[in-house]
N, C-alpha and C positions, 0 to 999 in steps of 0.2 A: 503493499499500500504508498501511497505519497504522505509522506508526513506535513503536517500543516505548516510547520516552519520552511521545509521545502518550498512550498508551494508558494509562502510569502516571499520568501528569499529570490525565486525564480518570476515573480512578479515584479520587486522592487528592483532587479538589476535590469530590468525594461523600463523602469523609470514608469511603474504602475502604481500609484500607492495613494491614489483616491479610489474608495471604492463605497456602494451605494445600492441598496436595494429592499426586497422583503424577503424574508427568511423559508427556508425550505427545510426539513429535517437532514435532507443530504450532505447539506453545508452547516448543520449544528456546530459540527466540531471546528471546522474552519471558522465562522464566526466566531465561537466563543475565545477561539485562540486568539484572534485579533482583538477583537474586546478588552480581553482580559491581559494583554501582554500592549496593547496599544503600538501596534505595529504598523498599523496602517490610517490614513484619515479617514474614518469611517462615519456615513451619515445613514441612519436606518431612516427607508423611506412608508407611506402608509400602502403606498400603491406601485406597481411597478410602473405605469404609465408615470407617475410624479417621479419616478426616480430617474427614468429617461429626462424627463426635463431638468430636474438637478445635475444630472451628467453633464447635460447640454450648458448650463450656466458654468458648470467647472471647466470645460473646454473654452468657452469663451472669454474667460476670464483671467484662464492659466497659458492656453495652447500646451496644455500635457492630455493626454488620454485617459479616460474615465473607464472603471469598471462598472458594472450592472449587473449584478446580481440577480437571481428570479428560479423558483418551480417553474416547469416549462406551462402548467395550467397559467401564469401570470404572462406568458408570453403573448396571451389573447388579450391582455389588459393591455399590453405595449404596442400592439400594433399601431393605434393610431399615431403616437409620436414617432414610431419608427418608420411610418409610411409620410409623413406630414412635416417631420421635425429635423430628424437626424438624418431623412434621406439622402441621398447624393443630388437629387432633382429638386431638394429644395434647398438646406441649408448645408446638407454634407458633412455631418459631425462623427467624426469616427469615436466609438466607443467598444469597449471590449464585454460582450454579453456572457455573462458563466451562466450558464440554464442546468438547473439538471434536470435528470429525465426520468420521471417519474411516467407508472405505465407503460416501459419499454414492452415492445412485442416479446412474449414469450417468456416474459419475467412474470411472476404473483405480484399483484399489486389491489389497491381500491378499486371497485370500479368506478369512481368519479373521474380516474387516471387515465382509463382506457382509451379514450377516442384522441383527447390530447397526445400520450404516449405513442401513437399509431402515427399523428398526421405532425409529429415535432419536424422533423427532420422536412418531410415536404413544404411544412410553413415558411421554413427559412430559403428553401428554393424559392419560393413564389416570392417572398419578400427580396429577394437577390442579396442573401447574407450568405456570405461561405462561411462552414463552421468545419470544425474539427473535434474527437471524442479525445477526451483529456485520459491520456494513458494513466498506470498504476505505478510509475515508476519517473525518478527524477530525468534522467537524461531522456525519455520518451515525452516527458511535458515539457523539457527545457526546448526539443525543438518545435515543439507545438506552440509555444508563447513566444517565441523568436519568429516564427511563421506569422501568426499572430499581429504582434508588433509592427512588420516589415508590411503588411498588407494595411495595416491602420494608417500608417503614415505615409505610405504611398497614396491610396485611395481616399485616406479621409470620409468613410463611412464603414458601420458597424462589421466587426465579426464577431462569432458564436463560437463559445467551446462549450460542449455537451459534457457533463461531469453524471455517469453514472454511480447507482449503489456503492458502495463499500470499496470507492476507487481512495477516498481521501481517509487516512488513521482515523481511531478514535483519540479524544482529549480528555482527560477527566475536566469534569464540570465542576465551578465551583456553588457551592450550595448558599443562596441567599437568603438571610434573615429576612424577615417583614414584621409588621406590627400587627397584622391581622390574623386573627385565630381561626376563623373560618375558613376550609376548605370548599374550593367550588364543589366536589360531590356533596359535602355537608348541606351547603346553601338551596343545590338544587333537590336536595330530600327533603327540605323543609318546605320549600316550595311546594311540590309534589303533592304533599301532605295535607296543602291547606286548598287545593284545587279540586270542581265538582266533575262529575263523570260527564257534564255535558261540556267541558269546555276543551275550547280547543288549543293545542301547545306545538308550538313552532319552534324549532333550535337551529343555533348555528354550527356550522362545520366543525369539525376537528370535535375536541375532549368534552365538551358541551355536550352534543348527541350521544355520545358514548357513553357517559354518564347516565345523564337519562333512560337513554334506552337500558343498560343494564338496571338499575333501579326501580322500573316498570316490572322487566323480566323477574326481578329477585322477589318484586311483591305479587307477580303471577298478577299483573295486571294486562288489558289488552292495547296494543297499541294504538290501535287505530284513532285515538283522537289527538296522537303524534306525526308531524310532519318533521323526519329529522332530513336535516341541508347538509347531505354528504360533501358536498363539494362546493363550488360557487360560492368563495367566500365574499362575503361583504353583500350578497343578495337575500341575505334571511330577513333582513328589514323591508325591502321592498315586496317580497313573495308575503310576509305578512299584511302589509296594507292591502296588496290585492285581495286577501282572505277578506280582512276586517270589512271591507268595504263592502262584499257580496255575501255578509253571513248575517245573521243574528246571536249566534253562538258568542259567548265570550272568548277572544282571541289574547293569549299571552304570548309573548315572543323571548325566547331565554336565547339572551343574544351575551356577545363578546366584546372587549376594549379593543382588537385590532381587527374585527370583523367592522363594527362602527367606525373606525377611523379609516378603511379602506375607502367608505363610499358615504361618507358623511351627509353630501350633499341630501340622502332619504328622506335625513330627520327632516329637512326644511319641507319636502314633499307630506311626509304625514302630518306636519302642524299645520300645512295650507288645506288639507281634506278633512283634516278632524276625523278620523274613523271614531264611530261609537264602539265601548266596549274592548278597547286595545288598551294592554298594559305591556309596557316594553320593559323587560328586566335588564340589567346589564351585569353579568359577572366580570367585575374588572381585578387582573392581578396584575396587570401591567407586564405583561409577558405574551408573548406569542407560544401559546402552553404547549400546543401539539408539533412544532418545529423544533423545541429545543431547549425553551426558554429563554428566546432572546429579549431585551427590553423591548416594549412598544413605545410609544410616546405619550399614553396615558397619563401617565403619574403628573404630567403638566396642565392637565385637562380641570375644569371646573364645570362636572356634568350638570350638577344641580342648576346650574345657571345657565347652562350652552341648551338644556332641552326646554328651559322656559323660552329663552331667547328664541327657540325653533316654532315656538307655537304650541309645544305641548301645555298643558292646562295642570299638571302638576309634578314635580320631580322632588324625591326624597334620596339621602344616602344613608347605605347600612352599613356599618363595622362593625357590628359583633353579632353573636347567634341569638343574645338575647331579645336585641332589636327586632331580628328576621322573625321569630317566634311571634314575637306581639303585635307583629304586622297584620293588618289587616287586607288584602287581597279584592276586595270588594269595595268601590268607591264609585261617586257619579260622575267623577273627574277624568274624560279621555278626550283626548289619548294621556296616558298616565307616564312615568318614568320611574322603575327604581333600579339603584345602580347600587350594589354589593359590592364591599370591597373584601376579597378573599388573597388567601396567602398561594405561594405557585406549588404547593403540594400537589401530586399525584401520585394512585397507585400503578406500582410495576404491571397488575396483573390485569388493569382495565383493558375490558373485553369492548369488541366493536358490534354495531348491528347485524344479527343474523337471518332480517330480514333482507330481500333485494330492494334497491331503488324502487322498482317497478311496482313491488309488493307495498310497498309505503305508501305509493301515489295513490293506488285501490282503494287501499283499505280507507286510507284520509277522505277521498273523496267519496265513498259510502257513508262513511262519517258525516259528511257536512250535508250531503245530501240529505239525510233522515232527520 
């Protein structure tokens, strides 16, 4: 495997010292090494499109080539700036794209990665972005990075390096202390126990959906009331709005801080259309939990004021278990927001939904119809 230190040194040797993007589990050790050792100038973005824009600004102000990292699912979010900002027929901006390959054909992965895994290389070809696959050794990687740097300098347009699973070695992650006692899983259990049998629950991608599914399973409850958004990060709020505007049921969205930050504009849409019986619950641990605990930008956000400024009628922050237990989920203020501050702990043996996305969809639609 390629050592994190080796990869950083190979980048720095080619004066590639600035990196921005949205994390993926494939990069979790690499990003941890960078963050904990201050080896590169790192700006954590809330979306891949935003990262492309940040990289453009870096290049314009320094005339130096930036690195933009992303999961291949995030390639979809970056297509707009890649075609209308960095493209050689527009501003001709060089950027080294470091793209993880989830859903690689022939390799077992989660269903939400299947389609993008199959078309990742095809998409890059359509975008006219040359690419190479990162080898798992220093000599091969040095050759690839050198070729990428030469292309970037000559053509002043993006070049992609594809990173497969288990190419970059593991790195001992430092556990961070939290001032909050609640875990995400505890918060979800308390919330579920407050819900009625006819309440709609929509959960965001990642561990929040996994924790909800597992608790329902352990309690032997039917999953028909829940829609688990297994992919499409940031889209759970828009999906929930669409349901809430067209249903007479109480709709509860269990969201995450990283998900909201990725598509925060949806909050304005929710505030504008003011769906009835809609409660937006945010599990805020200030990290991207599913990709290795990289810090999000939520620590600087005043959530309570933010939601009110977007037109939500009520917004409350919960910081401990007692507050959450005593909280009533039933009120006449809609849309309303409940922000629950939790720590960054997760169980190592946390399972995944055993229903297929199609089964989840069909069960959920039958429930809404009835």
